[in-house]
N, C-alpha and C positions, 0 to 999 in steps of 0.2 A: 400482490405488490401494486400500489397505487402510484401514478406517475404524479409528481408534484405540481400543484398549480400556484405555488408561490413564486413571486418574482425571485429569480436567482441572481444575488449580488455578489457571490463569492462562495466556494466550496473547500472546505478543509477536508481533505481525502485521507487523513491518517490519525486516528485517536483510539485509545483503548479505554474500555470501562470495565470495572470490576469492584468486588468487595472483598475485604480481607478474610471475611468468613466462609468464602465460597470454597468447595473442594478443589483442591490443586494437584496437578499432575506429579507422579513420583520423581520423574527425571528433569524436574524444573531447574532452571539456573539461576532463578530469582522468585522470591515471595514477597508480595507487597504487604506493608504493615498499615495500609490506610485505604479508604475507599476512593474510587474515582467514579462518578455517577454521570449518567446521560444528561440529568439536568444541568451539572455543573459544566459540562462540555458545551451544551447549547448556550449557556448563559455567556460562556467565553467567547465562542465564534460569534454569537450575535453582538457583544459588546464591541467587537472589532470589526463589525459591518460585513460579516458573513451570513449567509441566510441558510446553508445546508452543510451537512457533514457526513462522513464516512466513518464507521466503526469497524475497526479491525480486531477480530479475536485475538486476545493475548495468548502467547505460548504456553504460559503456566496454567491456564485453564483447559488446556487440551481441546478436544473435540466435544466438549459439553458446552454448547452454544447458547444454553437456555437463557442465560442472564442478557446476553446481547440481543437475542431474538425478541425478549420482552420490550427491551428499549426500543427496538425498531418498530414493533407493533404500536407501541405508544406515541410513537413519533414518525409516522408513516410518510409524512409529506416533507419531513426535514432530514431524515437519515436514511442512509443504505448501509449494507453490512457485507463483509468478508469473513466467512467462516473457515473454521479449521475442521476437517472431516477425515473419517478413516477411508482408505481407498474402496472398501467393501460397502460403503454407504448404499442404501436402496434407493430406488427411484422415488418411492413415496416421501422418504426423508428429505431428499433434495427438493422435492416439490413443497414440502412444508416450509423450509428454509427459503425457497423462491417467494412464496405467498407472504412471507414475513418482511421481505425486502432485501434478502442476500442476493447479491450479483456476483459472487466468486468465491474461490477458495484460496487460502493462503498456506504456503509452504514456508515455513521458518526453518531454514536450513544452517543457520549459524551453529558452528561447531558440532555438526552432525555429519556422519558418514551418508553419503548420497544413497537414496534407494535405486533400485533397479526400475527406472520408469518404463522400460520395454516390456515389462511383464503384462500378461493379460489382464490382471486386476487393475493396474495402472491405466493401461490403454483403454480399458472400457470406462474408466471413470472420466478421463479426458474426452472421450467420445460423447458422454453424456453432458459434460460441461459445454462442449462445442454446440450441441443441439439446443442448449438453454441459452446461448449466446453469453455464457459467463467467462470470467477472467480467471487466470491463475497468477496470484501475487507471489512473489518469491523475495525473501530476504536471504541473501547469500553475499559473501565477499566476491568482488569482481573476477579474482583470479581464476576460477574455473566455471564461471557462468557460461562461457562459450561452449562448454562440453554438455551441459545440462540443457540449455534453451532449445537447440534444434530437435531434440526429442520430443520436447513438450509442444513446441510450436507445430510439429508435424501433425498434431491431431486437429489443427485449425483454430485452436483457441488464442485469444490475446493473452499476452503476459504483461504484468505490471511488476517493475523492479523497484524495490525499496530503497531509499536513502542513498541516491547517488551511486548505487551499486556497492556501497560499503568499502571504497578503496581505504587502506590504511594510511597511506601517504600520498594521496592524490592519484590521478589517472594519468598514466605515462604511455604515450604512443610508441616508445621504444621498448616497452614490455610487450613481448609477443601475445601474452594471455589477454593484456588489456586491449591491444590492438584487435585481436580475433572477436573480442566483445564489442568493440566500436563498429566493426565491419557489419555486424549483424542489424544494426540499427537503422540503416538507410531503407531497407526493403520489408523487414519482417514486423509484424504488428506487436511491437514492444513499447510499453509506456514506461516513462521514468519519473519517479517521485524526486522533486528537489527539495528533500526534507532532511532534518536531523544531521545537519552538519557535523554536530558534536559526535555522532557515532561513526564519523570518518575521520575524527580529529582534525577537522579542517577549519580553518580560519576563513573569514569572509573573502579575502582575497583568493585564497585557494579554492573556495567554492566557485567564485567567478571564473577562475582558470578551468575547472572541471565543467562548468556550464558552457563555456566557450567551446571546448573539445566536444561536448555531447551535441551542442547545436550544429557544429560542423559535420559531425558524423550523421546526424539525421538529414541535414539540409534544410531544416525547417523547425518550427517550434510547436508542431500540431499534436506531439504527444508527451509533452511535458505536464506534470502535475504538481501540486503542492500540498504538503500535510504538515500540521504542527508537530505530530508525534506526541501529543498530550496524553497522559501527564508526565511525559519524559522519564520513563522508569529507568531507575539507576542514575538518572542524571537530575533528579528533583531539585537538588540544592544549587545546580549550575546554570539553570536556565527557567524561563517561564514563558508563557503563551506569548506575551507582547515582545519578548526577544525574537521569537521565531517569526512573527509577522514583520518585525523590522528587518530582519535578514532576507526574507522574500522580497520586500519591496526595495531593498538595496540591490539584490540580484537582478530584478526585473525593473530596469528603469524605464524601458520603452512601454508606454501605457497600452499599445496594441498587443504586445507580447503578454503583458501582465493580465490583460483581459482574457487571452486565450487560455493561460496557465491556470487562472483562478476560476474562470467561469465557462468558457466554450469547451475546452478540452475535458474536464471532469464532467460536464453535463452529458457528454457523448459517452465517456468511459463507463460512468456508474449509473447510468440510465434514469437521470433525473427528467 
């Protein structure tokens, strides 16, 4: 992996690329009928004055990261990647991913039974990730994150939470599960993506309320990130890239905080 020498004007930390003719996993919840290419993603974020982006392996492609890896190799100064891997992945396979620009793994746990992350195979994987300085990115509803996170954090890795932690009807401090999650944020190395409000069924005002609660829980804005979630799978007809840029600009009215979220924080988190 080469470090970027390009000036960083903004980083979109969440996008997916794929082709409709790629092999798909059997237990997928969704199958695209169109292509979303790295060239399209780069053109979009550059048009909106961003300089860099992060590719997230989509769940329907499983642990076959080849399509994403080829895009990372072709755009090594502009892109980083988050892979999906089997817990038994070999050291050499992890090294190959790292060389391509992968900086973490993703656990997409939506509508899934949680794995037993205390087993030796998972602990060994998390230990390898910690030595590499990689992150574990998690997509899961907020309601039981407080049960999952301590086990993973115990290995020493940073954790990134997708999409405001996917609350169904907002974040509520009177909900003990939500409160238990919020209480982890002050001291643990947990990053939060202020992305895809549509996946939380949240209006802009509700997103502002969630951000206010998260900001209070952290006590700062040093671990907030933003991503477009392009190409907005399953929501393609309801939003577009420019809408997501408008939302983050409305959420982050303070220019200093906006600079942190769009430039400084993701530069650290994704090793640009």
